[in-house]
FIDREN-529256 format. One line per 3 residues: number of its first residue (from 1); their letters; for each residue x negated, y, z negated of N, C-alpha, C. Coordinates in steps of 0.05 Angstrom, whole numbers, padded with zeros to 5 digits, always signed. Example, Ala and Ser with C-alpha at 12.3 -4.5 7.8 and 13.67 -1.06 7.14 Angstrom:
% residues 2
1) AS) -00264/-00114/-00156/-00246/-00090/-00156/-00264/-00066/-00156 | -00257/-00045/-00142/-00273/-00021/-00143/-00258/+00001/-00157
***
This chain:
% residues 225
1) IFV) +00090/+00107/+00179/+00094/+00099/+00151/+00080/+00072/+00147 | +00067/+00060/+00163/+00052/+00036/+00155/+00026/+00037/+00169 | +00027/+00039/+00197/+00003/+00053/+00200/+00011/+00074/+00182
4) SLM) +00029/+00083/+00178/+00036/+00101/+00157/+00048/+00086/+00135 | +00064/+00069/+00140/+00077/+00055/+00117/+00058/+00034/+00107 | +00039/+00030/+00122/+00019/+00009/+00116/+00022/-00002/+00090
7) FLL) +00032/+00005/+00081/+00021/+00001/+00055/+00036/-00015/+00036 | +00029/-00022/+00038/+00016/-00035/+00021/+00016/-00035/-00005 | +00026/-00054/-00019/+00032/-00050/-00046/+00021/-00073/-00063
10) SAV) +00020/-00068/-00089/+00008/-00086/-00109/+00019/-00078/-00136 | +00013/-00092/-00159/+00026/-00085/-00184/+00014/-00094/-00210 | +00029/-00088/-00234/+00018/-00096/-00260/+00038/-00092/-00283
13) GIF) +00033/-00103/-00309/+00053/-00101/-00330/+00047/-00111/-00358 | +00057/-00134/-00368/+00056/-00143/-00396/+00040/-00169/-00398 | +00020/-00170/-00414/+00004/-00194/-00418/+00017/-00212/-00439
16) SCN) +00018/-00238/-00434/+00027/-00257/-00454/+00003/-00264/-00471 | +00007/-00278/-00493/-00015/-00286/-00511/-00033/-00306/-00498 | -00023/-00322/-00480/-00039/-00343/-00467/-00050/-00332/-00441
19) LGE) -00077/-00330/-00439/-00089/-00318/-00415/-00081/-00333/-00390 | -00077/-00360/-00392/-00069/-00375/-00369/-00041/-00368/-00360 | -00025/-00355/-00377/+00002/-00347/-00370/+00005/-00317/-00368
22) KSV) -00017/-00304/-00361/-00017/-00274/-00360/+00005/-00265/-00341 | +00019/-00244/-00350/+00041/-00233/-00335/+00043/-00203/-00340 | +00047/-00187/-00320/+00048/-00158/-00322/+00072/-00148/-00308
25) EEG) +00087/-00129/-00320/+00112/-00119/-00308/+00111/-00089/-00304 | +00091/-00075/-00314/+00091/-00046/-00312/+00062/-00036/-00315 | +00053/-00017/-00299/+00026/-00008/-00302/+00015/+00006/-00277
28) EIL) -00012/+00004/-00274/-00026/+00017/-00252/-00048/-00001/-00242 | -00052/+00000/-00216/-00074/-00015/-00204/-00092/+00005/-00189 | -00118/+00002/-00192/-00137/+00018/-00176/-00149/+00000/-00155
31) YKI) -00147/+00008/-00130/-00159/-00007/-00108/-00183/+00008/-00097 | -00204/-00007/-00092/-00227/+00004/-00078/-00222/+00000/-00048 | -00228/+00021/-00032/-00224/+00019/-00003/-00251/+00019/+00011
34) TYP) -00256/-00002/+00028/-00280/-00003/+00044/-00272/-00006/+00073 | -00292/-00004/+00091/-00286/-00003/+00120/-00304/-00024/+00134 | -00292/-00048/+00139/-00308/-00070/+00150/-00323/-00064/+00175
37) AGF) -00312/-00047/+00192/-00325/-00041/+00218/-00345/-00019/+00216 | -00346/-00005/+00193/-00365/+00017/+00190/-00356/+00041/+00206 | -00373/+00062/+00208/-00367/+00086/+00222/-00390/+00095/+00240
40) EDK) -00383/+00103/+00264/-00403/+00116/+00280/-00403/+00146/+00274 | -00380/+00157/+00268/-00377/+00185/+00261/-00379/+00189/+00231 | -00401/+00200/+00222/-00406/+00203/+00193/-00387/+00224/+00181
43) WME) -00378/+00243/+00197/-00358/+00262/+00186/-00332/+00248/+00180 | -00323/+00230/+00197/-00299/+00215/+00192/-00302/+00198/+00167 | -00326/+00186/+00163/-00331/+00170/+00139/-00328/+00187/+00114
46) RLM) -00336/+00212/+00115/-00333/+00229/+00091/-00304/+00236/+00086 | -00288/+00238/+00107/-00260/+00246/+00104/-00242/+00223/+00094 | -00249/+00198/+00100/-00231/+00176/+00093/-00231/+00170/+00063
49) PKE) -00209/+00159/+00053/-00207/+00154/+00024/-00224/+00131/+00015 | -00232/+00132/-00010/-00249/+00111/-00022/-00233/+00095/-00043 | -00210/+00105/-00051/-00193/+00092/-00071/-00164/+00095/-00065
52) MNF) -00147/+00077/-00075/-00118/+00080/-00075/-00108/+00074/-00103 | -00090/+00091/-00113/-00077/+00085/-00139/-00049/+00074/-00133 | -00042/+00055/-00149/-00016/+00041/-00146/-00002/+00040/-00173
55) YFN) +00021/+00053/-00175/+00037/+00054/-00200/+00062/+00037/-00196 | +00070/+00023/-00217/+00094/+00005/-00213/+00107/-00002/-00239 | +00133/-00010/-00235/+00147/-00026/-00255/+00161/-00048/-00238
58) TDY) +00180/-00062/-00250/+00191/-00085/-00235/+00206/-00077/-00210 | +00218/-00053/-00209/+00235/-00045/-00187/+00224/-00022/-00170 | +00204/-00008/-00179/+00193/+00015/-00164/+00163/+00014/-00161
61) VKT) +00153/+00024/-00139/+00124/+00027/-00135/+00118/+00054/-00123 | +00094/+00063/-00129/+00084/+00088/-00117/+00055/+00083/-00110 | +00047/+00088/-00085/+00019/+00088/-00077/+00010/+00116/-00072
64) EMI) -00016/+00121/-00077/-00027/+00148/-00074/-00055/+00147/-00064 | -00060/+00161/-00042/-00087/+00164/-00031/-00093/+00193/-00026 | -00116/+00201/-00034/-00126/+00229/-00030/-00151/+00228/-00012
67) FGL) -00151/+00243/+00009/-00174/+00243/+00027/-00177/+00270/+00041 | -00193/+00271/+00062/-00198/+00296/+00076/-00210/+00316/+00057 | -00230/+00307/+00041/-00244/+00324/+00021/-00224/+00337/+00002
70) GMI) -00203/+00322/-00005/-00183/+00331/-00024/-00161/+00348/-00013 | -00161/+00353/+00013/-00140/+00369/+00025/-00115/+00354/+00033 | -00117/+00328/+00035/-00095/+00311/+00044/-00087/+00291/+00023
73) QIN) -00061/+00288/+00018/-00052/+00268/-00001/-00027/+00254/+00011 | -00028/+00228/+00012/-00005/+00212/+00022/+00005/+00194/-00001 | +00031/+00195/-00006/+00044/+00178/-00026/+00066/+00163/-00013
76) YLA) +00072/+00139/-00023/+00095/+00123/-00016/+00110/+00117/-00041 | +00136/+00123/-00042/+00153/+00117/-00064/+00174/+00096/-00055 | +00172/+00072/-00065/+00190/+00050/-00056/+00209/+00042/-00078
79) DNQ) +00234/+00041/-00072/+00255/+00030/-00090/+00260/+00002/-00080 | +00249/-00018/-00094/+00251/-00045/-00085/+00279/-00057/-00089 | +00294/-00045/-00107/+00321/-00056/-00112/+00341/-00047/-00090
82) NKT) +00340/-00021/-00083/+00358/-00010/-00063/+00346/-00010/-00035 | +00320/-00018/-00033/+00306/-00020/-00008/+00306/+00007/+00007 | +00296/+00027/-00006/+00292/+00053/+00006/+00263/+00062/+00002
85) LNE) +00253/+00079/+00019/+00225/+00088/+00018/+00224/+00118/+00024 | +00208/+00132/+00008/+00202/+00160/+00013/+00172/+00162/+00019 | +00165/+00175/+00041/+00137/+00179/+00049/+00130/+00208/+00045
88) LLK) +00110/+00214/+00029/+00104/+00241/+00022/+00076/+00249/+00034 | +00075/+00272/+00046/+00050/+00282/+00057/+00045/+00310/+00047 | +00021/+00313/+00034/+00013/+00340/+00026/-00012/+00347/+00041
91) FMK) -00011/+00368/+00057/-00034/+00377/+00073/-00039/+00406/+00065 | -00060/+00411/+00050/-00065/+00437/+00039/-00040/+00446/+00023 | -00027/+00468/+00030/-00004/+00477/+00015/+00022/+00466/+00026
94) KKS) +00022/+00453/+00049/+00046/+00443/+00061/+00053/+00416/+00049 | +00078/+00413/+00040/+00088/+00388/+00028/+00113/+00378/+00042 | +00112/+00354/+00052/+00135/+00343/+00067/+00141/+00315/+00057
97) VAY) +00167/+00308/+00060/+00176/+00281/+00053/+00195/+00271/+00074 | +00192/+00245/+00081/+00210/+00232/+00100/+00223/+00208/+00086 | +00249/+00205/+00089/+00264/+00183/+00076/+00271/+00162/+00096
100) RDS) +00268/+00137/+00088/+00277/+00114/+00105/+00294/+00095/+00088 | +00316/+00086/+00100/+00332/+00065/+00088/+00323/+00038/+00099 | +00336/+00017/+00090/+00327/-00010/+00097/+00328/-00014/+00127
103) ASI) +00349/-00005/+00141/+00351/-00009/+00170/+00329/+00005/+00184 | +00323/+00030/+00176/+00302/+00046/+00189/+00274/+00032/+00185 | +00270/+00021/+00161/+00244/+00008/+00156/+00242/-00017/+00173
106) NDF) +00263/-00033/+00175/+00262/-00057/+00192/+00257/-00050/+00221 | +00269/-00029/+00231/+00265/-00021/+00258/+00235/-00013/+00262 | +00225/+00002/+00242/+00197/+00010/+00245/+00178/-00013/+00244
109) LKT) +00183/-00033/+00227/+00165/-00056/+00225/+00164/-00071/+00251 | +00186/-00071/+00266/+00186/-00085/+00292/+00167/-00072/+00312 | +00160/-00047/+00308/+00141/-00033/+00327/+00112/-00039/+00320
112) LPK) +00106/-00051/+00297/+00079/-00056/+00289/+00069/-00083/+00300 | +00042/-00086/+00302/+00031/-00112/+00311/+00041/-00134/+00293 | +00047/-00157/+00304/+00056/-00180/+00289/+00034/-00191/+00271
115) HNI) +00042/-00197/+00246/+00024/-00209/+00227/+00032/-00238/+00223 | +00015/-00256/+00232/+00020/-00285/+00228/+00006/-00294/+00203 | +00021/-00305/+00184/+00010/-00311/+00157/+00010/-00341/+00152
118) QFL) -00013/-00351/+00145/-00016/-00379/+00138/-00024/-00382/+00109 | -00009/-00396/+00093/-00014/-00399/+00064/-00032/-00422/+00059 | -00052/-00418/+00041/-00071/-00439/+00034/-00071/-00444/+00004
121) PDT) -00082/-00467/-00005/-00081/-00474/-00033/-00104/-00461/-00049 | -00123/-00447/-00036/-00146/-00436/-00050/-00138/-00415/-00071 | -00154/-00413/-00092/-00149/-00393/-00112/-00174/-00377/-00118
124) LTI) -00171/-00353/-00129/-00193/-00336/-00136/-00183/-00316/-00157 | -00201/-00308/-00175/-00193/-00289/-00195/-00203/-00261/-00186 | -00184/-00242/-00185/-00190/-00214/-00178/-00179/-00196/-00199
127) AGF) -00196/-00179/-00210/-00188/-00160/-00231/-00175/-00174/-00254 | -00183/-00199/-00260/-00172/-00214/-00282/-00147/-00229/-00276 | -00138/-00230/-00251/-00112/-00243/-00244/-00118/-00266/-00225
130) LCK) -00104/-00288/-00230/-00106/-00312/-00213/-00092/-00306/-00187 | -00106/-00309/-00165/-00095/-00302/-00138/-00095/-00326/-00120 | -00075/-00326/-00102/-00073/-00347/-00082/-00082/-00335/-00055
133) KAI) -00088/-00352/-00036/-00100/-00344/-00011/-00080/-00347/+00013 | -00081/-00328/+00031/-00068/-00330/+00056/-00086/-00320/+00078 | -00085/-00331/+00101/-00100/-00321/+00124/-00081/-00306/+00142
136) VQV) -00088/-00281/+00149/-00070/-00264/+00165/-00083/-00259/+00192 | -00068/-00265/+00213/-00077/-00260/+00241/-00059/-00238/+00252 | -00072/-00216/+00260/-00057/-00193/+00269/-00059/-00191/+00300
139) EDS) -00036/-00190/+00313/-00036/-00190/+00343/-00037/-00161/+00352 | -00059/-00148/+00346/-00064/-00120/+00354/-00075/-00119/+00382 | -00080/-00095/+00393/-00092/-00093/+00419/-00119/-00107/+00419
142) VPY) -00133/-00104/+00397/-00157/-00121/+00392/-00150/-00138/+00368 | -00143/-00163/+00372/-00134/-00180/+00350/-00155/-00183/+00328 | -00146/-00186/+00303/-00165/-00190/+00281/-00152/-00208/+00260
145) TFD) -00169/-00221/+00245/-00161/-00240/+00224/-00175/-00234/+00198 | -00161/-00237/+00176/-00174/-00232/+00150/-00162/-00250/+00129 | -00177/-00254/+00107/-00167/-00268/+00083/-00152/-00248/+00066
148) CWY) -00128/-00257/+00057/-00111/-00240/+00039/-00108/-00256/+00013 | -00111/-00241/-00009/-00107/-00254/-00035/-00085/-00239/-00050 | -00067/-00255/-00062/-00044/-00244/-00076/-00039/-00258/-00102
151) TNQ) -00025/-00245/-00121/-00020/-00257/-00147/+00010/-00257/-00153 | +00018/-00278/-00168/+00046/-00279/-00178/+00047/-00271/-00207 | +00024/-00263/-00218/+00023/-00256/-00247/+00030/-00226/-00251
154) IKI) +00035/-00212/-00230/+00045/-00184/-00232/+00074/-00185/-00222 | +00092/-00177/-00239/+00121/-00182/-00235/+00135/-00158/-00222 | +00133/-00155/-00196/+00147/-00134/-00181/+00167/-00148/-00163
157) NRP) +00192/-00139/-00163/+00213/-00150/-00146/+00207/-00144/-00117 | +00205/-00165/-00101/+00200/-00162/-00072/+00178/-00142/-00066 | +00154/-00146/-00075/+00133/-00126/-00073/+00125/-00117/-00045
160) NWC) +00130/-00134/-00025/+00120/-00128/+00002/+00143/-00125/+00022 | +00167/-00120/+00013/+00191/-00120/+00031/+00188/-00099/+00053 | +00174/-00077/+00048/+00173/-00056/+00068/+00146/-00055/+00082
163) TPF) +00132/-00077/+00083/+00106/-00078/+00096/+00105/-00102/+00115 | +00084/-00104/+00132/+00081/-00128/+00149/+00075/-00153/+00134 | +00071/-00151/+00108/+00065/-00174/+00091/+00089/-00185/+00076
166) KEI) +00113/-00179/+00086/+00137/-00185/+00071/+00142/-00215/+00066 | +00128/-00232/+00081/+00130/-00261/+00076/+00116/-00269/+00050 | +00099/-00253/+00040/+00083/-00259/+00016/+00099/-00250/-00008
169) DGV) +00104/-00269/-00027/+00121/-00263/-00050/+00105/-00253/-00074 | +00079/-00248/-00071/+00063/-00238/-00093/+00051/-00211/-00087 | +00039/-00199/-00107/+00026/-00173/-00105/-00001/-00176/-00091
172) LMQ) -00006/-00160/-00070/-00031/-00162/-00056/-00054/-00150/-00072 | -00075/-00166/-00075/-00098/-00157/-00091/-00122/-00152/-00073 | -00122/-00164/-00049/-00143/-00159/-00029/-00131/-00163/-00002
175) YQV) -00133/-00143/+00015/-00120/-00145/+00042/-00131/-00123/+00060 | -00123/-00124/+00085/-00132/-00104/+00104/-00109/-00092/+00119 | -00111/-00067/+00127/-00092/-00054/+00144/-00108/-00035/+00162
178) KRF) -00095/-00028/+00184/-00108/-00009/+00203/-00093/+00017/+00202 | -00107/+00039/+00197/-00095/+00066/+00196/-00113/+00085/+00211 | -00100/+00103/+00226/-00115/+00121/+00243/-00135/+00106/+00261
181) NIL) -00127/+00082/+00269/-00144/+00065/+00286/-00170/+00056/+00272 | -00170/+00057/+00246/-00193/+00049/+00230/-00184/+00026/+00211 | -00200/+00004/+00211/-00193/-00019/+00194/-00202/-00013/+00166
184) MEF) -00184/-00016/+00147/-00189/-00010/+00119/-00184/-00036/+00102 | -00202/-00041/+00083/-00198/-00064/+00065/-00193/-00053/+00037 | -00172/-00063/+00024/-00164/-00056/-00003/-00170/-00079/-00022
187) KAQ) -00184/-00074/-00044/-00189/-00095/-00064/-00184/-00083/-00091 | -00167/-00097/-00107/-00161/-00088/-00134/-00186/-00089/-00151 | -00191/-00066/-00165/-00214/-00065/-00183/-00206/-00066/-00212
190) NVE) -00183/-00055/-00218/-00174/-00053/-00246/-00144/-00052/-00248 | -00133/-00066/-00267/-00104/-00066/-00272/-00100/-00058/-00301 | -00084/-00038/-00305/-00078/-00028/-00332/-00048/-00031/-00338
193) MLK) -00043/-00040/-00362/-00015/-00042/-00372/-00008/-00015/-00384 | +00007/+00001/-00369/+00015/+00028/-00379/+00044/+00032/-00372 | +00059/+00044/-00391/+00087/+00050/-00386/+00089/+00072/-00364
196) QEQ) +00107/+00068/-00345/+00111/+00087/-00323/+00138/+00101/-00327 | +00137/+00127/-00332/+00161/+00143/-00334/+00175/+00144/-00307 | +00201/+00145/-00306/+00216/+00145/-00281/+00209/+00168/-00263
199) EVF) +00201/+00191/-00274/+00194/+00214/-00258/+00171/+00207/-00238 | +00154/+00188/-00245/+00132/+00180/-00228/+00142/+00172/-00200 | +00167/+00160/-00200/+00177/+00149/-00175/+00198/+00167/-00162
202) VVP) +00199/+00192/-00170/+00218/+00211/-00159/+00204/+00232/-00142 | +00216/+00240/-00119/+00204/+00260/-00102/+00204/+00287/-00116 | +00181/+00301/-00118/+00181/+00328/-00130/+00199/+00347/-00114
205) ENY) +00210/+00367/-00128/+00229/+00385/-00116/+00216/+00403/-00095 | +00190/+00407/-00096/+00177/+00426/-00078/+00169/+00414/-00051 | +00178/+00389/-00046/+00173/+00376/-00020/+00197/+00382/-00001
208) ISI) +00190/+00389/+00024/+00211/+00395/+00044/+00217/+00370/+00060 | +00243/+00364/+00063/+00252/+00340/+00077/+00248/+00343/+00107 | +00236/+00323/+00119/+00234/+00321/+00149/+00242/+00294/+00158
211) TPE) +00245/+00290/+00184/+00253/+00263/+00194/+00229/+00245/+00195 | +00233/+00218/+00195/+00211/+00200/+00199/+00195/+00205/+00224 | +00208/+00213/+00245/+00194/+00219/+00270/+00176/+00243/+00267
214) EMQ) +00185/+00264/+00253/+00168/+00287/+00247/+00144/+00279/+00230 | +00149/+00261/+00211/+00127/+00252/+00194/+00106/+00237/+00211 | +00115/+00221/+00229/+00097/+00206/+00247/+00080/+00225/+00263
217) RSL) +00092/+00247/+00273/+00077/+00266/+00288/+00056/+00281/+00270 | +00065/+00287/+00246/+00046/+00300/+00227/+00022/+00283/+00221 | +00027/+00257/+00217/+00006/+00238/+00211/-00013/+00235/+00235
220) AEL) -00001/+00235/+00259/-00018/+00232/+00283/-00036/+00257/+00286 | -00026/+00280/+00279/-00042/+00304/+00281/-00065/+00304/+00262 | -00063/+00289/+00240/-00086/+00287/+00221/-00110/+00274/+00234
223) QEF) -00105/+00257/+00255/-00127/+00244/+00268/-00145/+00264/+00282 | -00134/+00288/+00288/-00149/+00309/+00301/-00162/+00327/+00281 | -00156/+00323/+00255/-00167/+00341/+00234/-00197/+00338/+00231
***
């Protein structure tokens, strides 16, 4: 769920009249996905996602990635108020969902490489939002470091509580994660202020419940796809 859960979240909502006080509470963010290390395997490059959609209001977020030439879809539905997470996997006609409560998520985060975060005073505008800078050092088998940019102008409660970036109190607008042993960079391209109906954040009825361990195995099998 991070290598599966990775993820990574970001947000959007309501603009004030003063651009310098821009604030958003509900909407959608489109992230462009690039691959800093590139690919030796061109087939893998074709399979990997190029975009991530992020839907949110103040208490709920949903991320969505479609890849594998449209055959694979991964969604994360996070309830930031009750600290629960549903991970959804659609592979062709098979649809599965795994539920995690706060304790399960904390246990899982402990298994991930440590993210050391240093906050800096630098600022940058991304997708029209003023962002602050942090440097993230990841203690992976091959350590890596990257610049992370986040904004406080998008009002999501505890936006990163279920990710390795939980020390950051703002919505991530540019960051990196490793998935399927591939380094991915996410950068917000567009933020839209759109009302999100509650159904957006609800698991569809046609998804079959499985355990988080079964979901991890299913995701690992995708690496062989």
